[in-house]
N, C-alpha and C positions, 0 to 999 in steps of 0.2 A: 504494500500500500504506500503510495507516494503522498507526501505532504509538502506543500509549498510554503517556504518561510517568507513572511512579509517583514521587511526591515523598517523599523521606525527611525527615520533619518535623524531625528532629534537626539538620538542616543549616540550618534557617531560624529566624528570630526568631518570637515568639509570634503576630505578626500574619499569619503564613502561613496560619493557619486562616481568615482573612477573605477568601480568594480561592478561586475555582474553578480546578481544573487542567483544561485543555482538551486534546483530542487533537491530535497534530502530524502533518502530512502531509509525508512525504518524496517529493517529486515524482519522483525518480528510481527509487523503489522499492528503494533500497539504504540500509541503515543506515549512517550515517557519524557523524562527530563534530561536525557543524555544526547539529544540531537546537537550536532555541531555544524554551524553554518560553513559553507564553502564559497569562497569568493574568487573570481577570475578577473585580472586587470583588463580594462577596456583598451583596445589598440587604437592608435591614432596614426593616420597616414599623412606625413608632412611632404609638401612639395619641395622642389629644389629651391634653396634659399631660406628654408625653415628648419627648425629643430624642435625637440620636445624637452623643455627644461624639467628638472626634478620637481615633483609636487605640483605640477601644472596640468590643468585639464584641457589641453589643446596645444597645437603647434604655435610657435612664435618666430618672428624674423631672426635671421642669423645675426649674431653679434659681430661687431667690427673685428677684423683680423682673424675670423674663423671661416672655415669652409663648411657649408651645409649642403649636402647632395640630395637630401630628401630620403624618405623611406618610411616603413611602418614600424612603430615602436609601441611597446606596452607601457602603460602608466607605471611610473616608479616614484617611490617616496624620496629617494636620495640620489638618483643617477641622472645626469644630463645626457641625452641621447641625440646623435645625429649632428653634433658640432665638433669639428676637428680643427685644432689650432693651425693657422697658416705656417708653413715652413720658413717663411721670411722673418719670423720673430722667435725669440727664445722666451718661453714662459718664465717670468721672474717670480711671480707670486699670484696666487689665486685665492679669493675669498668667497666662500659660499654663504650667501646672505639668507639661505633658507633656514628659518627657525620654526615659528608657528604659522607664519604667513606663506601664501603661495609665492614661489619664486618667479620674478618677472624679468630678471636680468642677471648676467654674469658680470662680475666686477674683476678686472684683471689689470696688472701692471706689466708692460712689455718692454723689453730691452732689444733694440734692433741688433741683428747679427753684425759682427765685426769681421772684416776680411783683410788679410795681408796679401797684397799682390806683388809679385816679383817684377823687377824692371822688364819692360816689354809687354806688360799686362795692365789693364785698368778695370775699374768696377763700373759697368754701365748702370744707368738709371733703371730701377725696378727689376734688376737682375741680382740673383743671390750667389753669383760665382764670378771670379776674375776671368776676364776675356782678353784674348790676344789683341795687341794694338793694331789698328788698321794702318795701311801703308802710308797714308798722308798725314800721320800724326806721330807725336812723341809721347811715350808713356813711361813715366819715371818710376813707377811702382810705389808702394807705401801701404799704410794701414788706413782703411776707410770703413765708415759705418753705412750699412744698407740705407739707401735713399730712393724713394719712389720716383723722383723727378730729376735728379742731378747725376750726370756722368762725372766720375771722380778719377783723378790720376791720368787724364788724357789731355794733351795740349797739341794744337796744330803747329806746324812749322811756321815760323814768323820771320819776316825780314824787318829788321829795325833800321829806321832812318831818322836819326836824331831821337825825338820823343814820339815819333809816329811809327806805326807798324803796318805791314802788309801781310795778309795771310797767304801762304804758299799752297799750291796744289800738287798732288802726286802725278797728275796727268796734264798734258798741255791742252789748253782750251782756246788759245789765240795764236795766230801766226802773223808777225813774229811774237815771241814771248821772252821774258827775262828768265834765263835758266840759272839755277843756283845749285851747286853740287854740295851735298852734306854727306860726308863719308863716301860710301859707294853709290849713293842714291842721288838722283837729280830731281829737284822740285822747281815749280814754275810759278811765275807771277804774270798776270794778264798785262797786255799792252794794247793801247788804242790810240788812234790819231785824234780822237775827240778830247778836248780839254776836260779833265776831271781830277778830283782830289784823289789822294792815295786810298782813303777809306772814309767812312761816315764821320769818324771822330777827328779827322784831320782837316786843316785849312791850308795844306801845303801840296805842291805838285812835285812829282818826281819825273823829270823829263829826260828822255834818251834820244840822241841822234843816231839813227840806224838806216843805212842804205840811202842816205841823203833825205830821209824823212824824219820828222819829229814825232815821237811817241810819248804817251803818258802811261806810267805804270799805275795799276789800280788793282783792287780786289773785288770780290763778289758784291760788296756793299755799294760800290760806286761805279764799277766798270759797266759800260753799256752792253747789253746782251748782243752776242755775236750772231 
């Protein structure tokens, strides 16, 4: 004989809503005082970008610096499910605010990863590994902290003229061009017959007489498009 147990919610804490109440079988067919209730956690299916916090009756948006791929999870009193810390950060300290109230957020302190790049390598923006220096740049190496927007340890080759600079390229883009050899590599500065400044920060000209023609040396910021 099966009996259905009706739960009076007022006797339970708020997380009682997170469980199914199942029927109870009294094998003897006699109602007695030794029936034990059986509860099954309710599952929640979270979409990508959501997770199931501990002691929470539903999915919530993924916290910053976590990855939440989505999935189906059973209600838990003490375990956050579906949130994985991004590999770009080291978890320094985590405080679980769940006490008697339903948890609505994770509070964490993060320290960005630190990388030491050898000479010839740099740390690109939003990349968590040192990367080989491109041909048209100089990479000094050094120790850098992960940054989402800033390339670190990389410098273009520069021609200094007094207090002015001209950025050099690894490929020739004008004919003729100003060719500068650095080590075994040749770098190029643009040349044009149109009067122009060396770069946007300059108020000076660098003029070169070549093949009976007057040319101005410039970079990408001021040189007319060829």
